[in-house]
N, C-alpha and C positions, 0 to 999 in steps of 0.2 A: 600830749602832756603826761598821760599815764605811762607810756613807754619811757619817756625821758626820766621820769621819777624812778622807774624800776631798772634802769640800765645798770645800776650798781651791782645787780645780781650777776651780770655777765662780764664784769671787769675783774681781772686777777691782779692781786698785789704781788710784788711791788710794781708800781708804774715805772715804765722804762725812763731812765734819765733823758733819753733822746726825745721822748714825748714832752717832758717838762721843758727841755731846752727849746724845742720847736714852739711850744706855746708861749714861752717867755719872749722869744724873738718876735712872734706875731703880736704880742701885747705892746712891744716897743714900736712895731710898725703902725699899730693902731694909734699910738700917741702922735705920730706924724700927721695923721688925718685931722687932728684938731685944728691944724693951721693950713691944711691943704685939702680942699674939697675935691676928692677924686673917687667917684663912684666905682670905677673899675678896680681900683686898689681896695676899696672897702669890700667889694664882692669877693676879691681874691683872698683877703684876710679871713672873711667869714668862711669861705670854702676850705681854706687851709686849716683853720681851727677845727672845723667839723671833721676833716680828714684825719687830723692828729688824734682827736677824741675817738673817732670811729676805729682807728687802728688799735686802740686799747681794749676794744670789745672782743672778748675771746670766743663768744658764740657766733658762728658764722651767719646763721639766719637772723639773729638780732641785729648784727652789724649791717646786713643787707637791707633789712626793713628800715633801720635808722637812716642809712644813706639815701634810700629812695624817698623817704618822707622829707628829708632835708632838702633834696633837690626840687621836689614838687613845691614845697612851701617857700623855699628860698627864692624861686622865680617871682612869686607873688610879692614877697617882702621887698625884693630889689626894685620892682616896678613902683613901689610906694615910697622909696627913699627920697625922691625929689620933693615929695609933699611933706616930709617929716622935718623936724628941727634938727639940723646938722650937728650943732654943738651938743644937743642932748643925746643924739645917736652915738656920737663919738665917746661921750662920757660913759654911756651905758656899755658900749663895746669894751672899752678899757677895763671898766669895773668888772664886767662879766668874765672876761678872760682871766684877770688876776684872781678873782674869787675861785674860779675853777682850778687854777694852778694851786692855790692855797689848799683847797680840799684834797686834791690829788697828792700833794706833797705830804699832807698829814695822814694819808691813807683813809680819809673820811669818805668812803664811797657812797654812803647813804646821804651825807650832806651834798656830795657831788650831784646825786640824782635829784635831790630837792632843788638845788640851784638850777639844774637844767630845766626842771618842770616850771620853776618860777620864771626863768628867761622866756620859755615858750608862751606862758600866759601873758607876760608883759608885752611881748612882741605881738601877740594876737590882738591885744587891746589897742596898741598903737596902729596896727594895720586897719582895724575896724574904724578907727577915728577918721582915717583919710580916704577910705574906699567909699565912693558914692553908692547909694542904694542900687543903682543900675548896674554897677560893676560887681556887686557881691554875689 
């Protein structure tokens, strides 16, 4: 969460229009999931959002650490998805991606970092609710 909040220090403006377009396309893909429970597509969308955001990180080491943490945590989160409320997860995904796009379009990198930190905290809370004590 600390890294997510401080990533703004490693992102250079302006954000590539290609990055924004990719994120907008992924936000549209996420909308499809509200009516189509497809865990594989959900995983792909999350992965592709992370790849697009990671590509905007100019510091190679920060990008590498971020990617490694994402894939370690992403596996845990994806295993929890069947236990989570699908409608709520899809609403959060759509909202999260659109808010990240908005922050990047405005050049609000600090707001982007805060949003990423908040997303991580909220995700951790949802995971903790569904993991049994023996799994933790």
